[in-house]
C-alpha positions as CSV (number, residue, x, y, z in Angstrom):
1,X,0.0,0.0,0.0
2,X,3.0,2.3,0.5
3,X,3.3,2.3,-3.3
4,X,-0.4,3.1,-3.7
5,X,-1.4,6.2,-5.6
6,X,-3.4,8.8,-3.6
7,X,-5.0,12.2,-4.0
8,X,-5.0,15.3,-1.8
9,X,-8.3,17.2,-1.6
10,X,-8.6,20.9,-0.7
11,X,-11.3,23.5,-1.2
12,X,-10.6,27.2,-1.5
13,X,-13.0,30.2,-1.6
14,X,-12.5,33.9,-2.2
15,X,-12.0,35.2,1.4
16,X,-8.9,33.1,2.0
17,X,-5.4,34.5,1.9
18,X,-3.1,33.8,-1.0
19,X,-0.1,33.5,1.3
20,X,-1.8,30.8,3.3
21,X,-2.8,28.9,0.2
22,X,0.7,29.1,-1.2
23,X,2.3,27.8,2.0
24,X,-0.3,25.0,2.2
25,X,0.3,23.8,-1.3
26,X,4.0,24.0,-1.0
27,X,3.9,21.8,2.1
28,X,2.1,19.2,0.0
29,X,4.7,19.4,-2.7
30,X,7.5,19.1,-0.2
31,X,6.4,15.7,1.2
32,X,8.7,12.7,1.5
33,X,5.9,10.9,-0.6
34,X,4.4,13.3,-3.1
35,X,0.7,12.7,-4.1
36,X,-0.2,11.6,-7.5
37,X,-2.8,14.3,-7.9
38,X,-3.9,17.4,-6.0
39,X,-7.6,18.2,-6.3
40,X,-8.3,21.8,-5.6
41,X,-12.0,22.8,-5.6
42,X,-12.7,26.5,-6.3
43,X,-15.8,27.0,-4.2
44,X,-17.3,29.8,-6.3
45,X,-15.4,32.6,-8.1
46,X,-12.1,33.6,-6.4
47,X,-10.1,36.8,-6.6
48,X,-7.1,37.7,-8.7
49,X,-4.5,37.0,-6.0
50,X,-5.8,33.5,-5.3
51,X,-6.0,32.8,-9.1
52,X,-2.4,33.9,-9.5
53,X,-1.2,31.4,-6.8
54,X,-3.2,28.6,-8.4
55,X,-2.0,29.4,-11.9
56,X,1.6,29.5,-10.7
57,X,1.5,26.1,-9.1
58,X,-0.4,24.5,-12.1
59,X,2.3,25.9,-14.4
60,X,5.2,24.8,-12.2
61,X,3.8,21.2,-11.7
62,X,2.1,20.2,-14.9
63,X,-0.2,17.3,-14.6
64,X,-0.3,17.3,-10.8
65,X,-3.3,19.5,-10.2
66,X,-6.9,18.9,-11.0
67,X,-8.9,22.1,-10.6
68,X,-12.7,21.8,-10.0
69,X,-14.5,25.1,-10.5
70,X,-17.9,25.6,-8.9
71,X,-20.1,28.4,-10.3
72,X,-21.2,29.6,-6.8
73,X,-20.1,29.1,-3.2
74,X,-21.8,26.0,-1.8
75,X,-19.8,25.5,1.5
76,X,-17.0,23.2,2.4
77,X,-18.9,19.9,2.7
78,X,-20.6,20.0,-0.7
79,X,-17.4,21.4,-2.3
80,X,-15.5,18.4,-1.0
81,X,-18.1,16.0,-2.4
82,X,-17.4,17.5,-5.8
83,X,-13.7,17.0,-5.3
84,X,-14.2,13.4,-4.2
85,X,-16.2,12.7,-7.4
86,X,-13.2,13.9,-9.4
87,X,-10.6,11.8,-7.4
88,X,-8.8,9.3,-9.5
89,X,-7.6,7.2,-6.5
90,X,-9.1,5.3,-3.6
91,X,-7.0,6.9,-0.9
92,X,-7.7,10.6,-0.4
93,X,-5.9,12.9,2.0
94,X,-7.6,16.0,3.3
95,X,-6.0,19.4,3.7
96,X,-7.2,22.9,4.5
97,X,-5.8,25.8,2.5
98,X,-4.4,27.6,5.6
99,X,-2.7,24.7,7.3
100,X,0.7,23.2,6.7
101,X,1.5,19.5,6.5
102,X,4.7,18.2,8.1
103,X,7.1,16.6,5.6
104,X,6.4,12.9,6.5
105,X,2.7,13.1,6.9
106,X,1.6,11.1,3.9
107,X,4.4,8.6,4.3
108,X,3.2,7.8,7.8
109,X,-0.4,7.5,6.8
110,X,0.4,5.2,3.8
111,X,2.4,3.0,6.1
112,X,-0.6,2.7,8.5
113,X,-2.9,1.6,5.6
114,X,-0.3,-0.9,4.4
115,X,0.1,-2.4,7.9
116,X,-3.7,-2.4,8.5
117,X,-5.7,-2.5,5.3
118,X,-8.9,-2.7,7.3
119,X,-8.6,0.9,8.2
120,X,-11.0,3.4,6.6
121,X,-9.8,6.6,8.2
122,X,-6.3,7.4,9.4
123,X,-5.8,10.8,11.1
124,X,-3.2,12.2,13.5
125,X,-2.7,14.7,16.3
126,X,-2.1,18.4,15.2
127,X,0.0,21.3,16.4
128,X,-2.0,24.5,16.7
129,X,-0.1,27.7,15.9
130,X,-0.7,31.4,15.8
131,X,0.8,33.5,13.0
132,X,3.7,31.2,12.2
133,X,4.3,27.4,12.6
134,X,7.2,28.1,14.9
135,X,4.7,29.6,17.4
136,X,2.9,26.4,18.5
137,X,0.4,27.2,21.3
138,X,-1.3,23.9,21.8
139,X,-1.8,20.4,20.5
140,X,-5.1,18.6,19.8
141,X,-4.6,15.0,20.8
142,X,-7.2,12.5,19.6
143,X,-7.6,8.8,20.6
144,X,-5.5,6.2,18.8
145,X,-7.5,3.0,18.5
146,X,-11.0,2.4,17.1
147,X,-12.5,1.4,20.5
148,X,-11.3,4.7,22.1
149,X,-12.3,6.6,19.0
150,X,-15.9,5.3,19.2
151,X,-16.1,6.3,22.9
152,X,-14.6,9.7,22.3
153,X,-17.0,10.4,19.3
154,X,-20.1,10.4,21.5
155,X,-19.1,13.9,22.7
156,X,-16.3,15.2,20.6
157,X,-14.9,14.9,17.1
158,X,-12.5,12.0,17.2
159,X,-10.5,13.1,14.2
160,X,-8.7,16.3,13.2
161,X,-10.4,16.8,9.8
162,X,-7.5,18.4,7.9
163,X,-5.2,15.6,9.1
164,X,-7.2,12.6,7.8
165,X,-6.5,10.2,4.9
166,X,-9.5,8.0,4.1
167,X,-10.9,5.6,1.6
168,X,-13.0,7.3,-1.0
169,X,-15.4,4.3,-1.4
170,X,-16.1,4.1,2.3
171,X,-16.8,7.9,2.5
172,X,-19.2,7.7,-0.5
173,X,-20.9,4.6,0.8
174,X,-21.6,6.4,4.0
175,X,-23.3,9.3,2.1
176,X,-20.4,11.7,1.8
177,X,-20.4,15.1,3.3
178,X,-23.9,16.5,4.1
179,X,-25.0,20.1,3.6
180,X,-23.9,21.6,6.9
181,X,-22.0,24.9,7.1
182,X,-20.4,23.6,10.3
183,X,-19.5,20.1,11.6
184,X,-19.8,18.4,8.2
185,X,-16.7,16.4,9.0
186,X,-17.8,15.2,12.5
187,X,-21.2,14.2,11.0
188,X,-19.5,12.2,8.3
189,X,-17.1,10.5,10.7
190,X,-19.8,9.4,13.1
191,X,-21.8,7.9,10.2
192,X,-18.7,6.0,9.0
193,X,-18.0,4.7,12.5
194,X,-21.7,3.8,13.0
195,X,-21.5,1.8,9.7
196,X,-18.6,-0.3,11.1
197,X,-15.7,1.4,9.3
198,X,-12.5,1.4,11.4
199,X,-10.6,4.5,12.3
200,X,-7.1,5.0,13.6
201,X,-5.1,8.1,14.8
202,X,-1.3,8.2,14.5
203,X,-0.1,9.5,17.9
204,X,2.2,12.1,16.4
205,X,1.4,15.6,15.2
206,X,1.6,15.5,11.4
207,X,0.0,18.9,10.7
208,X,0.3,22.5,11.7
209,X,-3.2,23.9,12.2
210,X,-3.8,27.7,12.1
211,X,-5.4,28.8,15.3
212,X,-5.4,32.6,15.1
213,X,-7.9,34.8,17.0
214,X,-10.5,34.6,14.1
215,X,-10.6,30.9,14.5
216,X,-11.4,31.1,18.2
217,X,-14.0,33.7,17.6
218,X,-15.8,31.5,15.0
219,X,-15.8,28.6,17.4
220,X,-17.5,30.8,20.0
221,X,-20.2,32.2,17.7
222,X,-23.9,31.5,18.2
223,X,-24.0,29.9,14.7
224,X,-21.3,27.4,15.7
225,X,-22.9,26.8,19.1
226,X,-26.3,26.0,17.5
227,X,-24.7,23.7,15.0
228,X,-22.8,21.9,17.8
229,X,-25.9,21.4,19.8
230,X,-28.0,20.3,16.9
231,X,-25.5,17.7,15.7
232,X,-25.3,16.2,19.2
233,X,-29.1,16.1,19.3
234,X,-29.2,14.1,16.1
235,X,-26.7,11.6,17.5
236,X,-28.9,11.2,20.6
237,X,-32.1,10.8,18.6
238,X,-30.5,8.1,16.4
239,X,-29.3,6.3,19.5
240,X,-25.6,6.8,18.8
241,X,-25.1,8.7,22.0
242,X,-26.9,8.8,25.4
243,X,-29.1,11.6,26.9
244,X,-26.2,12.2,29.4
245,X,-23.8,12.7,26.5
246,X,-26.2,15.2,24.9
247,X,-26.8,17.2,28.1
248,X,-23.2,17.4,29.1
249,X,-22.0,18.6,25.7
250,X,-24.9,21.1,25.4
251,X,-24.1,22.5,28.8
252,X,-20.5,22.9,27.8
253,X,-21.3,24.6,24.5
254,X,-23.6,27.1,26.2
255,X,-21.0,27.8,28.9
256,X,-18.4,28.5,26.2
257,X,-20.8,30.8,24.4
258,X,-21.5,33.0,27.4
259,X,-18.0,33.3,28.7
260,X,-15.5,36.0,27.7
261,X,-13.1,35.1,24.9
262,X,-10.2,35.2,27.3
263,X,-11.8,32.6,29.6
264,X,-12.7,30.5,26.6
265,X,-9.1,30.6,25.5
266,X,-8.0,29.5,28.9
267,X,-10.5,26.5,28.9
268,X,-9.4,25.6,25.4
269,X,-5.7,25.5,26.3
270,X,-6.0,23.9,29.8
271,X,-8.9,21.4,29.3
272,X,-9.4,20.7,25.6
273,X,-5.7,20.8,24.4
274,X,-2.3,19.7,25.5
């Protein structure tokens, strides 16, 4: 499986920064095992600066990029579905266009699939940074083995979405990403786990995740809070999680929403991160 061909899937929209996109794409190119194709979904019309970055990479690495253009912005989940449809390979690695993959990320994940071909999702821990990857402020650690992943998933997302590599056929057989503007990844992962697909998280950080102030503010918004509560309610109604799981997580989300951003930052660093 280490010789298997694989794709990398990203989605970009007009409000993203060209510098972040360039750094993200370069981190994919600089891997110890380079992907066979990079699928970049343009989620609606972009701007000239982003177009210039994309055109430069396409010209510099002919045949590597597959650009999927959407006429209008549809949101991350639906954009990723379009990218999956255009993937040429069974193994697909996710990336976000403002994050940076560590050089051996794909090599490590391919080794995991080779050793354990029953895996459907292989993720990793991530280092969260502010402004520059040298300024790591926290680490999001997720459970390693499938039994612990299942338990963890009752209340929290058991995978770091931009770190995962998964099997395209297993994602599509589970219904792909649904039309959520938030939590589309968590929703997908729970459906995959509930269908019996097996997950695994490498206990190393293989990705630098951008955690600037804007990211924290979005997590504390009422839109995000409602989405978090609604998703946990759907898990409870379907019997995936218990009433206790739903009540505890709902209380936590409401507490985060009403607390000052400084206190939320403290909780995030001391209780939810390492």
